[in-house]
N, C-alpha and C positions, 0 to 999 in steps of 0.2 A: 296821580294816574297818568300812564303813558297815553299819548295821543292815539286815537284810532287810525287805522290805515287810511280811511277816507279823509281824515283831517291832515294827513301829510301832503306836502307838495307832490304833484303828479310825478315829478322826476325821482322822488325818493321812495315811491311805493315799490315793494318787491317785484310784483308782476311787471310793472313798467320798466324797472331797472333790468330785469331779466331780458325783456324784449329789446331794450335799447343797448345793453352791453352784451352779456352772455350769462349763461347759467352759472358758470364757475365764479362769477364776480359776487355772487350772493353767499351769505353765510349759510351753514346747515339749517339753523332755525328759520331763516328766510325762505330757503328752498322748501322746507316742510310746510311753512305757512302758505306758500303757493299751492302745494298739493292739497292742504286742508281746505283752503279756499275762503274761509271766513272765521271770524272770531266768536267770542261768547260775550255775555253781558259784561261790559266794562273792560274787556280784554281783546286785544287785537289778535289776528290770526297768527302773527309771529310770536306773540306772547304765549298763546296756547301751544304753538309748536315747540317753543323753548321749554315749556313745562313738560311736554311729552318726551322731548329729547332728554331732558334731565332726569325724568322718571326711569329712563332706561340707561342710566349711567353715562350719558353723553357719548354713547357708542352706537354707531349705525349697525354694527354687527348684532348687538343685543336687540336693537329695535327691529332688525330684519327678521328675527326668529320669533318675535312676540306674536301671540295669537290675537286676532282682532278683538276678542272679548277683553283681553288684557289691555289693549290700547284704549278701550273705552273707559278705563278707570281714571284717565286724566280728564278733569273737568273741561268741558267744551268739545270733547271728542266723542261724537255719537257713532252709531253704526255706519252711516254713510262715509264719514271722515275716516273712521278706522279702516274701512274697506279700501278707500283711496290710498291710504298710507301703505297698507299691506300689498296692494297692487303695484305701487311704485317700487317697493322693496323687491318684489318678485321680478319686475322688469330689470332692476339692477343686477340681480343674480343671472338672469338670462343674457344680459349684455356681457357679463364677465365670461360666460361660457361660449358666446357666439363664435369667436374665431375657430375654436376647436370643433364646434358643431357643424360648421359649414362643410367640413370634409366628411363625407359619408363612408369613406373606406377606412377600415381599422387595420393598422399594421402591427400593433402591439399594445401592451397594457397601458403605456403612457398615453395613447390616443383615447382610451376609455377614461383614464383619470382626467385628462384635459377636457373631456366632454361632460362628464358627470360630476367631477370634483367641485366646481363652483356652485352647482345646484344643491349638492348634498352636504357641503362643508359644515353648515350650521344647523342642520336638522337635529331635533331633539330626540327623535326615534330612528331606529334602523329602518332603512328602506331597501328592499330587494328589487333590483332591476334586471331585466333580461333584454339582450340585444340579439335579434335574429339576423343572421348574415346569409348572403348568397354565395355562390362559388367564387366570386371575386372579392370576398370579405367586405362587401358593401352592405349597409344596414337596410334591412327590409322593414323591420318593426323594432321599435324601442319603447319599452313601457315599464312602469313601476308595477310590480306584481303584488307585493305585500308591504305593509307597514307594521313594525313591531319586532320584537326580539327574534332573530333568525334561528329556526330549529326545524327539524324534519316534519313536525306536525303542522307547522304553518306553511311550509313550501312543499307542495305535493308535485311529483313529477308530471302528473296529468295536466296541471295548470301551467307548467313550464313548457311542455312539449306539444300540447294540442294546438296552440296557435302556430308553432313552428311547422307542424305537419300541414296545416291549412295553407300557410304562406309559401310552402315549398322551400323552407330554409335549409341551407346546406350545413350550417353549424350554429352554435350559440355561444354567446359570451354572458357571463353572470357578473354582477357587481352589487355591492352593498356598502353602506357607510357605517362607521363606528362613531357615534356621537361623542365619545370620550376624546376623539382626536388621535388615538393610538390605533394604527391599522393592523397591529399584530393579530393574526387569526385566532379565534377561540376554538376550543374543541368542537363546539356546535357548528361553527363555520366549516371546519374540516369534514365533519360527518355529513353535512348537507351536500358539500361539494362531491364527496365520494359517491353518495347516493345518486346525484344527478349525472355524474360522469358515467356511472354504470348504466343508468337508464338510457342515456344518450348512445352508449355503445350498443345496447340491444336494439334501439330504434334506428341506428344508422345515422344519427344526427349528433355528431361529437360536440362535447362541451370544450371549447378551445381554452378557456381560462375563467377564473373567478377572481375578480379584483376587489380587494378590501380597501376602502377609501378612508383615509384619516384627514387630519388638518394639515394640508400641505405635503402629504406623502401617501404612499399606497404600498400594498403588498400584492404580488401576483402569485396565486396558488399554483399556476402552471410552472412558474419559475422555481417553486418549491417542490416540483415533481408530482403534484397531485392530480394533474389533468391529462397525463400522458396515456 
C-alpha cells in the first residue's frame, strides 16, 4: 500500500511542492490530486487522481469533456470532487480563450474563431452562439442560444433578433461548432443561415457572418457568399 499523503514528508506533499516550487513542477495526477483535495479509504488523493486520469485515457482533453456524473464512476470521486475537477477543466478552457476574448472588437471570422474556438472545441453537442455588435463592431452581448443539432426548428429568428433589438445592436455574428471536428457546413447550417440573413435584412439588423467551428479550423459562410 502506498503511503498516504499525510505520511509523506512535508516537502514531498503535492500541495506543499506546488507552493514551494510551481504548479508546472507537479505531474498531472499530482495536480488533479490537489484539485480533488483528499483520498479515499486506503488510497491517497494522488492515487485517486491517477485512477481518474487513467479512466479517461490519460488525456486531459478527454477528461475535460466528461460529464460530472461520469467522473463519479471512479472510486473516491464523489459529487463535490467531480464538480471541482469539472470547474478546473472549465477554467483551463477559459484561460486558453482569454487572449482573444480580451479584445471586444471583431474584425473578421478569425476573431470569432479565436474567441469561441477554445470553448467549443471539445463540446459533444452543437452549440449555437450569437454575438450582438454595435456600429463599431464591438460586442454588446455574447451568448449561447441553443444546444443540439442546428436546424430551423431549433433556432427561431425571434429568439435571435429580440435581444438584438432590445440591446440596440447594429449587426449580428452567428457561430456554432461541429463536434466531429470538421467545420464543413451542412445543408441545415446553410438553410438556417439563409433564414436568419433574410430575417436580419427585413429587420435592418444584418447578419455579418456565420462561422462554423471545427477542431483547429473554421469556415466562414460570409466568405462562401451566403451572408451578403
